[in-house]
VOVEX-349071 format. One record per residue (C-alpha): x, y, z; residue in one letter. Coordinates in Angstrom, 2 decimals, m for minus. Layout:
N
+---------+---------+---------+------+
|      xx |      yy |      zz | resn |
+---------+---------+---------+------+
|       X |       Y |       Z |    A |
...
+---------+---------+---------+------+
# end
This chain:
245
+---------+---------+---------+------+
|      xx |      yy |      zz | resn |
+---------+---------+---------+------+
|    0.00 |    0.00 |    0.00 |    M |
|    1.37 |    3.40 |   m0.98 |    T |
|    1.10 |    6.69 |    0.88 |    D |
|   m1.43 |    7.84 |   m1.72 |    H |
|   m3.68 |    4.88 |   m0.80 |    D |
|   m3.52 |    5.80 |    2.88 |    R |
|   m4.64 |    9.39 |    2.41 |    I |
|   m7.04 |    8.90 |   m0.50 |    R |
|  m10.52 |   10.31 |    0.11 |    L |
|  m13.67 |    8.42 |   m0.79 |    L |
|  m15.60 |   11.59 |   m1.57 |    G |
|  m14.97 |   15.01 |   m3.10 |    T |
|  m14.74 |   18.01 |   m0.75 |    Y |
|  m14.32 |   21.68 |   m1.67 |    R |
|  m13.56 |   24.76 |    0.38 |    T |
|  m16.82 |   26.66 |    1.03 |    P |
|  m16.94 |   30.31 |    0.04 |    R |
|  m17.79 |   32.06 |    3.29 |    I |
|  m17.23 |   35.74 |    4.06 |    R |
|  m15.43 |   36.80 |    7.21 |    I |
|  m17.97 |   37.62 |    9.92 |    G |
|  m20.55 |   35.11 |    8.72 |    T |
|  m22.25 |   33.15 |   11.51 |    V |
|  m22.22 |   29.35 |   11.10 |    L |
|  m23.40 |   26.49 |   13.31 |    T |
|  m20.55 |   24.21 |   14.42 |    C |
|  m21.64 |   20.60 |   15.01 |    E |
|  m18.65 |   19.96 |   17.27 |    F |
|  m19.19 |   22.97 |   19.54 |    R |
|  m22.99 |   22.66 |   19.18 |    D |
|  m23.37 |   26.42 |   18.94 |    C |
|  m23.09 |   29.34 |   16.52 |    D |
|  m19.60 |   30.66 |   15.71 |    V |
|  m18.28 |   33.67 |   13.80 |    I |
|  m16.01 |   33.01 |   10.82 |    V |
|  m12.69 |   34.78 |   11.40 |    V |
|  m10.48 |   33.25 |    8.68 |    G |
|   m9.41 |   30.07 |    6.95 |    Y |
|   m7.07 |   27.21 |    7.84 |    T |
|   m3.84 |   26.51 |    5.95 |    E |
|   m4.59 |   22.86 |    5.26 |    G |
|   m4.62 |   21.22 |    1.84 |    R |
|   m8.37 |   21.81 |    1.91 |    I |
|   m8.66 |   25.32 |    3.45 |    P |
|  m11.58 |   25.48 |    5.85 |    W |
|  m13.36 |   28.30 |    7.69 |    P |
|  m12.05 |   29.16 |   11.16 |    L |
|  m14.64 |   30.15 |   13.75 |    G |
|  m14.84 |   31.41 |   17.32 |    R |
|  m17.63 |   31.83 |   19.82 |    R |
|  m18.87 |   35.30 |   20.72 |    R |
|  m16.73 |   36.73 |   23.50 |    G |
|  m14.06 |   34.00 |   23.20 |    S |
|  m10.63 |   34.44 |   21.56 |    P |
|  m10.21 |   30.68 |   20.92 |    A |
|  m10.78 |   29.69 |   17.35 |    R |
|  m10.74 |   26.49 |   15.33 |    G |
|  m12.12 |   24.86 |   12.18 |    P |
|  m15.89 |   24.98 |   11.91 |    V |
|  m17.20 |   21.41 |   11.83 |    V |
|  m20.06 |   21.65 |    9.33 |    Y |
|  m20.99 |   20.75 |    5.76 |    D |
|  m18.17 |   18.88 |    3.96 |    G |
|  m15.94 |   18.49 |    7.03 |    L |
|  m18.75 |   16.91 |    9.03 |    A |
|  m19.49 |   14.57 |    6.12 |    A |
|  m15.80 |   13.64 |    5.86 |    A |
|  m15.62 |   12.84 |    9.57 |    L |
|  m18.51 |   10.42 |    9.19 |    R |
|  m17.13 |    8.77 |    6.03 |    R |
|  m13.34 |    9.11 |    5.78 |    E |
|  m10.56 |    7.56 |    7.83 |    S |
|   m8.83 |    9.45 |   10.62 |    N |
|   m5.50 |    9.69 |    8.79 |    I |
|   m7.12 |   11.05 |    5.60 |    A |
|   m8.92 |   13.85 |    7.48 |    V |
|   m5.69 |   14.73 |    9.29 |    C |
|   m3.76 |   15.01 |    6.01 |    Y |
|   m6.25 |   17.03 |    3.97 |    W |
|   m7.56 |   19.38 |    6.69 |    W |
|   m4.22 |   19.86 |    8.47 |    G |
|   m5.20 |   18.79 |   11.99 |    V |
|   m3.83 |   16.25 |   14.46 |    T |
|   m5.25 |   12.72 |   14.98 |    P |
|   m6.27 |   13.67 |   18.53 |    C |
|   m8.43 |   16.54 |   17.23 |    V |
|  m10.08 |   14.30 |   14.64 |    V |
|  m10.84 |   11.71 |   17.31 |    S |
|  m12.51 |   14.38 |   19.46 |    H |
|  m14.59 |   15.50 |   16.49 |    W |
|  m15.66 |   11.97 |   15.64 |    R |
|  m16.69 |   11.21 |   19.21 |    R |
|  m18.72 |   14.42 |   19.42 |    A |
|  m20.52 |   13.56 |   16.17 |    L |
|  m21.17 |    9.97 |   17.27 |    G |
|  m19.13 |    8.47 |   14.43 |    V |
|  m18.64 |    4.70 |   14.67 |    V |
|  m15.11 |    3.47 |   15.26 |    Q |
|  m14.96 |    1.68 |   11.90 |    T |
|  m16.55 |    3.77 |    9.18 |    N |
|  m16.16 |    3.30 |    5.42 |    C |
|  m12.73 |    4.94 |    5.19 |    G |
|  m11.31 |    3.06 |    8.17 |    T |
|  m12.66 |   m0.25 |    6.84 |    L |
|  m11.01 |    0.39 |    3.46 |    R |
|   m7.68 |    1.05 |    5.18 |    L |
|   m7.92 |   m2.13 |    7.24 |    R |
|   m8.60 |   m4.19 |    4.14 |    K |
|   m5.55 |   m2.70 |    2.45 |    L |
|   m3.37 |   m3.34 |    5.50 |    Y |
|   m4.57 |   m6.95 |    5.56 |    A |
|   m2.93 |   m7.50 |    2.16 |    R |
|    0.50 |   m6.32 |    3.32 |    E |
|    3.21 |   m8.97 |    3.71 |    E |
|    4.06 |   m7.91 |    7.26 |    W |
|    0.39 |   m8.19 |    8.26 |    F |
|    0.01 |  m11.65 |    6.73 |    V |
|    3.18 |  m12.82 |    8.52 |    A |
|    2.02 |  m11.37 |   11.86 |    A |
|   m1.41 |  m12.98 |   11.51 |    R |
|    0.20 |  m16.35 |   10.76 |    A |
|    2.37 |  m16.06 |   13.88 |    R |
|   m0.65 |  m15.18 |   15.98 |    G |
|   m2.68 |  m18.10 |   14.66 |    Q |
|    0.20 |  m20.50 |   15.33 |    A |
|    0.57 |  m19.14 |   18.86 |    K |
|   m3.16 |  m19.46 |   19.57 |    S |
|   m3.00 |  m23.17 |   18.78 |    G |
|    0.04 |  m23.83 |   20.96 |    D |
|   m0.86 |  m26.69 |   23.38 |    P |
|    1.18 |  m25.22 |   26.24 |    E |
|   m0.52 |  m21.83 |   25.90 |    R |
|   m3.96 |  m23.42 |   25.77 |    R |
|   m3.14 |  m25.49 |   28.86 |    R |
|   m2.16 |  m22.38 |   30.81 |    K |
|   m5.31 |  m20.53 |   29.75 |    L |
|   m7.46 |  m23.51 |   30.69 |    S |
|   m5.84 |  m23.69 |   34.11 |    K |
|   m6.31 |  m19.95 |   34.67 |    A |
|  m10.01 |  m19.87 |   33.74 |    F |
|  m11.19 |  m23.29 |   34.95 |    K |
|  m13.66 |  m22.98 |   37.81 |    G |
|  m13.87 |  m19.18 |   37.51 |    R |
|  m17.43 |  m17.91 |   37.53 |    R |
|  m18.15 |  m15.36 |   34.78 |    P |
|  m19.19 |  m11.85 |   35.91 |    P |
|  m22.90 |  m11.18 |   36.37 |    K |
|  m23.13 |   m8.92 |   33.33 |    H |
|  m21.57 |  m11.65 |   31.16 |    V |
|  m24.04 |  m14.24 |   32.47 |    I |
|  m26.95 |  m11.87 |   31.85 |    E |
|  m25.74 |  m11.12 |   28.30 |    A |
|  m25.45 |  m14.85 |   27.58 |    M |
|  m28.95 |  m15.41 |   28.95 |    R |
|  m30.43 |  m12.65 |   26.78 |    R |
|  m28.59 |  m13.97 |   23.76 |    G |
|  m30.00 |  m17.48 |   24.20 |    R |
|  m33.53 |  m16.59 |   25.24 |    T |
|  m36.00 |  m17.68 |   22.57 |    G |
|  m33.31 |  m19.54 |   20.62 |    K |
|  m33.55 |  m23.25 |   21.51 |    P |
|  m30.83 |  m25.60 |   20.35 |    H |
|  m31.65 |  m27.81 |   17.35 |    P |
|  m32.39 |  m31.52 |   18.10 |    P |
|  m28.95 |  m32.74 |   17.00 |    E |
|  m27.20 |  m30.25 |   19.31 |    V |
|  m29.46 |  m31.19 |   22.24 |    R |
|  m28.71 |  m34.88 |   21.65 |    A |
|  m24.97 |  m34.16 |   21.63 |    K |
|  m25.17 |  m32.13 |   24.85 |    I |
|  m27.16 |  m34.89 |   26.55 |    S |
|  m24.62 |  m37.52 |   25.51 |    A |
|  m21.72 |  m35.44 |   26.84 |    I |
|  m23.54 |  m34.80 |   30.12 |    R |
|  m24.43 |  m38.47 |   30.62 |    R |
|  m20.80 |  m39.44 |   30.02 |    A |
|  m19.65 |  m36.82 |   32.56 |    A |
|  m22.16 |  m38.12 |   35.12 |    I |
|  m20.91 |  m41.67 |   34.58 |    A |
|  m17.33 |  m40.50 |   35.22 |    R |
|  m18.41 |  m38.60 |   38.34 |    G |
|  m17.37 |  m35.24 |   36.86 |    E |
|  m20.82 |  m33.65 |   36.75 |    F |
|  m23.42 |  m33.19 |   39.44 |    K |
|  m26.98 |  m32.56 |   38.19 |    P |
|  m28.61 |  m29.32 |   39.40 |    P |
|  m31.20 |  m31.30 |   41.38 |    G |
|  m28.65 |  m33.32 |   43.37 |    G |
|  m26.82 |  m36.59 |   42.80 |    R |
|  m27.47 |  m38.54 |   39.62 |    A |
|  m29.80 |  m41.53 |   39.52 |    W |
|  m28.06 |  m44.89 |   39.09 |    T |
|  m29.35 |  m47.99 |   37.29 |    A |
|  m29.81 |  m49.77 |   40.67 |    T |
|  m31.92 |  m46.93 |   42.02 |    E |
|  m34.03 |  m46.88 |   38.86 |    D |
|  m34.72 |  m50.59 |   39.33 |    E |
|  m35.83 |  m49.97 |   42.93 |    L |
|  m38.15 |  m47.21 |   41.72 |    V |
|  m39.68 |  m49.57 |   39.15 |    R |
|  m40.23 |  m52.50 |   41.53 |    T |
|  m40.96 |  m50.99 |   44.96 |    L |
|  m43.71 |  m48.71 |   46.21 |    P |
|  m42.79 |  m45.05 |   46.24 |    A |
|  m42.33 |  m44.84 |   50.03 |    L |
|  m40.13 |  m47.94 |   50.15 |    A |
|  m38.09 |  m46.73 |   47.18 |    A |
|  m37.54 |  m43.38 |   48.88 |    A |
|  m36.22 |  m45.13 |   52.01 |    R |
|  m33.95 |  m47.47 |   50.07 |    R |
|  m32.50 |  m44.76 |   47.85 |    T |
|  m32.37 |  m42.17 |   50.70 |    K |
|  m34.24 |  m39.65 |   48.59 |    R |
|  m37.36 |  m37.60 |   49.16 |    S |
|  m40.76 |  m39.02 |   48.31 |    L |
|  m41.36 |  m36.26 |   45.77 |    N |
|  m38.04 |  m37.12 |   44.07 |    A |
|  m39.21 |  m40.72 |   43.67 |    V |
|  m42.54 |  m39.53 |   42.24 |    Y |
|  m40.76 |  m37.35 |   39.68 |    M |
|  m38.35 |  m40.15 |   38.78 |    R |
|  m41.22 |  m42.53 |   38.13 |    R |
|  m42.70 |  m39.96 |   35.75 |    I |
|  m39.36 |  m39.63 |   33.95 |    R |
|  m39.23 |  m43.43 |   33.58 |    L |
|  m42.71 |  m43.51 |   32.04 |    G |
|  m44.40 |  m45.07 |   35.10 |    L |
|  m47.43 |  m43.97 |   37.13 |    P |
|  m46.11 |  m41.77 |   39.89 |    D |
|  m47.90 |  m43.86 |   42.55 |    G |
|  m49.75 |  m41.02 |   44.25 |    R |
|  m53.43 |  m41.16 |   45.22 |    A |
|  m55.74 |  m40.26 |   42.32 |    T |
|  m59.18 |  m40.18 |   44.09 |    N |
|  m60.29 |  m43.46 |   42.52 |    G |
|  m59.04 |  m42.60 |   39.04 |    R |
|  m56.48 |  m44.80 |   37.36 |    K |
|  m53.15 |  m42.96 |   37.07 |    P |
|  m51.80 |  m42.48 |   33.60 |    K |
|  m48.26 |  m43.32 |   32.67 |    A |
|  m46.38 |  m40.45 |   31.06 |    R |
|  m43.86 |  m40.63 |   28.30 |    S |
|  m40.19 |  m40.30 |   29.31 |    P |
|  m39.94 |  m36.96 |   27.55 |    G |
|  m42.86 |  m35.44 |   29.43 |    A |
+---------+---------+---------+------+
# end
């Protein structure tokens, strides 16, 4: 990328013909200013000052305001003869996004440079380094995310259920973790095959005593296994529910 590519403007901007003493509205100062001269930049621009104030500076309006919203920081600095710090202040005051059209064009051009490609390759190789990944895993394992992160994750997932194949994969991973003793279900300890057999063959109260669980837990487990829960039904025959109910 050449220097001309760095400072090239996307639009065409001309110096406005304004008489000295004309009152203009500056979008940066958010007030009216009096034109007192012109800048010495490559694109001369009206200089303005507030009434009763000796401080003066370029009037952010018309073409300059449009350039701030469209062009890159370095291009505005070069053509209007101001510093990057001043342009950043102007852009923040006007609510310009960090990556506008001009900045995006520059980033795409930089991405084609040999030094950028080499640096990106080094970064990608470093990110896949097993030792680095082990250290990161050790540093973050068991650390609870901040509340605002948890809330953002919750909002992002609300109303977006996982597809069936993803749910099946998550269930398989969780069952394997439970079998290895690495995962504790939110409701307490996991049900074993022996306990499920006791729930199937014994009355609810006896199963609760044998498994050392609450009676309500046994009722809910019977429902999950597709069995009548065993509770009184006022003379009506209890219905067995499907395992997915």
